[in-house]
C-alpha positions in Angstrom: 89.0 89.7 91.1 91.0 87.3 89.0 93.0 90.1 87.4 94.1 91.4 90.8 95.0 87.9 91.9 97.1 87.5 88.8 98.8 90.8 89.4 99.7 89.9 93.0 100.9 86.4 92.0 103.2 88.0 89.4 104.6 90.3 92.2 105.1 87.3 94.5 107.4 85.8 91.9 109.4 89.0 91.4 112.3 90.6 93.3 109.9 92.8 95.1 108.8 89.8 97.1 112.2 89.7 98.9 112.0 93.4 99.8 108.6 92.9 101.3 109.8 90.0 103.3 112.6 92.1 104.7 110.2 94.9 105.6 107.9 92.5 107.4 110.9 91.1 109.3 111.7 94.6 110.4 108.2 95.0 111.7 108.4 91.8 113.7 111.7 92.8 115.2 110.1 96.1 116.4 107.4 94.2 118.3 110.2 92.5 120.3 111.9 95.8 121.2 111.3 98.3 123.9 108.1 100.1 124.6 109.9 103.4 123.7 110.5 102.1 120.2 106.9 100.8 119.9 105.6 104.2 121.2 107.7 106.1 118.6 106.2 104.0 115.9 102.8 104.9 117.2 103.8 108.6 117.0 104.7 108.0 113.3 101.2 106.5 112.6 99.6 109.4 114.4 101.5 111.7 112.0 100.5 109.9 108.8 96.8 110.8 108.6 96.3 113.0 105.6 100.0 113.4 105.2 102.6 111.9 102.8 104.1 108.8 104.2 107.5 109.7 102.8 107.4 113.1 104.4 106.3 111.7 107.7 109.2 109.2 107.6 111.7 112.1 107.1 110.3 114.2 109.9 109.9 111.2 112.2 113.6 110.3 111.7 114.7 113.8 112.5 112.8 114.1 115.7 113.5 110.5 116.8 113.9 110.3 120.6 112.4 113.7 120.9 109.0 112.0 120.8 109.9 110.5 124.2 111.0 113.7 125.9 109.7 116.9 124.2 106.9 118.9 125.6 103.8 119.5 123.5 105.1 123.1 122.7 108.6 121.8 121.8 107.2 119.1 119.6 104.9 121.5 117.8 107.9 123.8 117.2 109.9 120.9 115.8 107.1 120.0 113.5 106.8 123.6 112.2 110.6 123.9 111.7 110.5 120.7 109.6 107.4 121.8 107.7 105.2 119.1 108.9 101.6 119.7 107.9 99.7 119.5 111.3 102.1 120.7 114.0 99.8 121.7 116.8 97.1 119.0 116.8 99.4 116.1 116.2 101.8 117.3 118.9 98.8 117.3 121.2 97.7 113.8 120.2 101.3 112.5 120.6 101.6 113.9 124.1 98.3 112.5 125.1 99.3 109.1 123.7 102.4 109.2 125.8 100.2 108.9 128.9 99.1 105.5 127.7 102.5 104.1 126.9 102.7 101.8 129.9 99.2 100.5 129.4 100.0 99.7 125.8 103.1 97.8 126.9 101.1 95.7 129.2 98.4 94.9 126.6 101.0 93.9 124.0 102.9 91.7 126.5 99.6 90.1 127.6 99.1 89.2 123.9 95.5 90.4 123.9 93.4 89.3 121.0 94.0 91.3 117.9 90.5 92.7 117.6 90.4 93.7 121.3 93.8 95.4 120.9 92.8 97.5 118.0 89.5 98.5 119.7 91.4 99.6 122.8 93.8 101.7 120.6 90.9 103.3 118.7 89.1 104.1 122.0 92.1 105.4 123.9 94.5 107.0 121.5 93.3 110.2 120.0 94.4 110.6 116.4 94.2 106.8 115.6 91.1 105.6 113.9 90.8 102.1 112.4 93.2 102.8 109.5 95.9 104.4 111.6 95.5 101.8 114.4 95.8 99.0 111.9 98.9 100.7 110.4 100.5 100.9 113.8 99.8 97.3 114.6 101.0 96.1 111.3 104.2 98.2 111.7 105.0 96.4 115.0 104.5 93.0 113.6 100.8 92.0 113.7 99.6 90.2 110.6 95.9 90.4 110.4 94.9 94.0 109.9 94.0 95.8 106.7 95.2 99.4 106.3 92.5 101.0 104.1 94.3 104.1 102.9 93.3 105.7 99.6 95.9 103.7 97.6 94.3 100.4 98.7 90.7 101.6 98.3 91.6 102.9 94.8 93.2 99.6 93.8 90.1 97.7 94.9 87.9 100.1 93.0 90.0 100.0 89.9 89.8 96.2 89.8 86.0 96.4 90.3 86.1 94.5 93.6 84.3 97.2 95.6 82.5 100.5 94.9 84.3 103.6 96.3 82.7 104.2 99.7 81.4 107.6 100.4 82.5 107.4 104.0 84.6 104.7 105.7 82.5 103.8 108.8 83.6 101.1 111.2 81.1 98.7 109.5 82.3 99.5 106.0 86.0 99.3 107.2 85.5 95.8 108.6 83.5 94.7 105.5 86.3 95.7 103.2 88.9 94.2 105.5 87.1 90.9 105.2 87.1 91.2 101.4 90.9 91.6 101.6 91.2 88.7 104.0 89.4 86.5 101.4 91.8 87.8 98.7 94.7 87.0 101.0 93.6 83.5 101.6 93.3 82.9 97.8 96.9 84.1 97.5 98.2 82.4 100.7 99.1 85.8 102.1 98.4 87.4 105.5 96.9 90.9 105.4 100.3 92.5 106.3 101.9 90.9 103.2 98.9 91.6 101.0 98.9 95.3 102.0 102.5 95.8 100.9 101.9 94.0 97.6 98.8 96.1 96.9 100.6 99.3 97.9 103.5 98.5 95.6 101.1 97.7 92.8 99.5 101.1 93.2 102.6 103.2 94.0 105.7 101.3 92.9 107.1 101.7 96.5 107.5 99.7 99.6 107.5 102.0 102.6 106.0 101.3 106.0 
């Protein structure tokens, strides 16, 4: 683990630290915005499962407010025209998620406990498992969720902190999340900060 700690400490003292701080500020700002903006970010996170983050960012920016108004058929057509990988099923999930937009707004404004909020999202929003729900909540300014995509898992495996899980069950997800929480405490970082540093160490990029 010490090698990983040293790697992240080095990044904390590099110019990348300022970029990560800026990105996290953008996430916090989004949480204070309209429910339409928050819902559009949820749409982005529905899109990202098994898809390139960079490609999803491009398509998401093209469609933009269309996520608020397009029918399922229209959205699927937009996805196809922009060569998005899963046009039909993700259009279906996004339209179903739209039905929960007002409930989501209420829960965020009620400042429900973070674990309860994620559990509600996983239960009610098709297409969002623990990874995608954590991604969404991090992207709207929450700080204590781990986003266990393959980049993060591979980093932990490469530094011999965990063995590569065969499947990422809820129990295994929460177990690895707690390991990351421990690493974050050693580095004086919240999980949202740690995620971006880990992602950068694996990919050389800071996205969202």
